[in-house]
N, C-alpha and C positions, 0 to 999 in steps of 0.2 A: 504494500500500500504506500502511495506517495504522500508523505506528510510534510513536504517541503513548504507548503503555504499555510500550514496549521500553526498558529501562534497563540491560540486561546483554548481555554477549557470552559466547560459548562459553568463552572463557578465564577468565571470572569465576566459573565453576561450581566447586564443591568436590566431592570424592568423595561419591557417593550422590545428588547433585542431578540432577533431570530437567528437561528443557525442551523447548520447541517452537521450531524454527527459523522465524524470521519474515523473514529476508533477509540481505543482505550490505551492508556499507558501501561507499561509492564508492571508497575507497582500495585495496580489494582488486583486484589485477590480474585481468583477464578470464580469463587462462589458469588461475589458481588457482580462480576461481569455477567454471569448467567442470569442472575436475578434481574438486573437492569434490562437485559434482552427480553426476559419474560414480561416485563412491564411495557415494552415497546421501544426502548432506547437502542434501536438497531442502527448500524452504519447506513448512512443515506437518509435517515429519518430527520424530518424537520422538527425543531424544538423552539418554543417561545418561552422566554422568561417572563412570568407574569408579575412576580413580586420579588424585590431584592431589598430586604430590610437591613437595618444597621446592626452593628455589634456582633456579627458572625451568626445571626439567626439563620435557620435553613431558608433557602430560596425556593420559590414555587415555579414549576415549569409545566407547560402543556405539551404533551406528546399525543398526536392523533386527537382524539376527543376526550382525553383523560388528563387530569391534573395531579401532579405529584410534588411532594416536598422532599428536597435532598439537602443534606448538610455538606459542608466543605470536605469532610473526610472521604466522601464518595465523588462528589461533583468535580473536584480538582483533577480527577483521573480520567474524565471523559473529554476527549479531544474533539474540538469543533472548528468549523469554518463559519465565521460570522457572515451573515448576509448583509449587503449594503442596505442602509436605511431606505425605506420606501418600496421594498420588493414585496 
């Protein structure tokens, strides 16, 4: 997988940002990777950050028609390609 243009993680998104999942880093345990894929966080899937609260609180993301809350311990390992604003 070509990750040369990936410079962000799911955790780096702010409310209103959209992205495409491009993969997972090697530090994420396999059990978490599998569980995220069960939830719909597949490579190529579009994700929108709905809420990005302060002080390290979990962020809220929409994948397909479902909303999930993820903390930084998981979301920092999901590699994304941010979509330009207005797409």
